[in-house]
N, C-alpha and C positions, 0 to 999 in steps of 0.2 A: 697420791692425791693430785699432784700436778697433771698427770696424764688424764685423770678424770675431769679436771677443770678444762683442760685443752679440748677434750671431746665435747663437753657441754658448749664451749665457745664455738667450736667448729660447726656444730649442728644447730646453732641458734636456739638452743633449748630455753635460755632465759627469755627470749622474745616470745617463744611459743607458749611458755607458761604464763607470761604476762597477758597474752591474748586470751587465754582461758580464764584468768582472773577477771578480765573486763567483760566477758560474755555473761549477759544477764541470766541465761538459763542454766549456768553452771551451779550445781548445788553448793550450799554454804559449806558443807562438810568437805567437799572436794577442794573448795577454795582454801579451807584450813590446811589441808594436806599440801597444797601448792605453797602456801605460806611457810610451812615447815621446810619444804625443799629449798625455798628461797633463803630461809634462815641459814641453812648449811652452805648453800652456794655463795652467799654474800661474804663468807669468811675469806674468799679470794677477792682481792682488790679489783681486778679487772671485771669479774662477774658482778661485784657490787656496783661498779660504775655502769655496767650494761643494764642492770635492773633499774637503777636510779634514772637512767635516760628514758625508761618506759613510763611516761607520765600516767598513763591509765592504770598501770600496775600499782604504782605508789598510791594513787587515789583509791583504788579498790582495796588495798591493804588498810588504808586509813578508815574506810567505811566498815571493814571487818572489825575494827576496834569496838564498834557499837553492837556487835553480835551478842545475842543472848546466850549462845553456846560458849561456855567458858574456855573450852579447848581451842576453838576457832579464834576467839578473842586473844588468847595468850600467844597463839602461833603468829598471828598478825603483828602483835606488839614485838615479839622477839625478832621477827623478820625485819621490821622497820628499824629496830635498834641496831641489828647487825649491818643492814644496808647503809645506814647513816654513819656508823662507826668506821666501817672499812672502806667506804667510798672516798676517793681522792679527787673527784671531779670538782673543779673550781667554779662551776657554773652558778652564777648568783641566784637564778630562779629556784634553785634547790635549797637555799638557805632556810626558807619557811618550813620545809619538810624536816630539816635538822632541828629547828626550834620546836616544832610540834612533837617530834620524837623525844626531845629532851624533857618536855613537860610530861 
């Protein structure tokens, strides 16, 4: 698992997935699959921190919570929960995200 996480970090996969989440023309189902990937990636603290630093990705995940597709909605909620749980970034502006996810 550590090698897999290192490979993701070395190739900026978290940032690339974040860009796809922010792209308006990306299908909602694809965004749901990306959220599932982020759910698993966020189990690694360094990757959770990298995802959290991508403001657009966090906002896109929050918007997916309103999806009518239950699978997409659940994937986004799970991803946000893991990101906020495993992240150790002390940046104050992310506190609102942690509060939102707790609710």
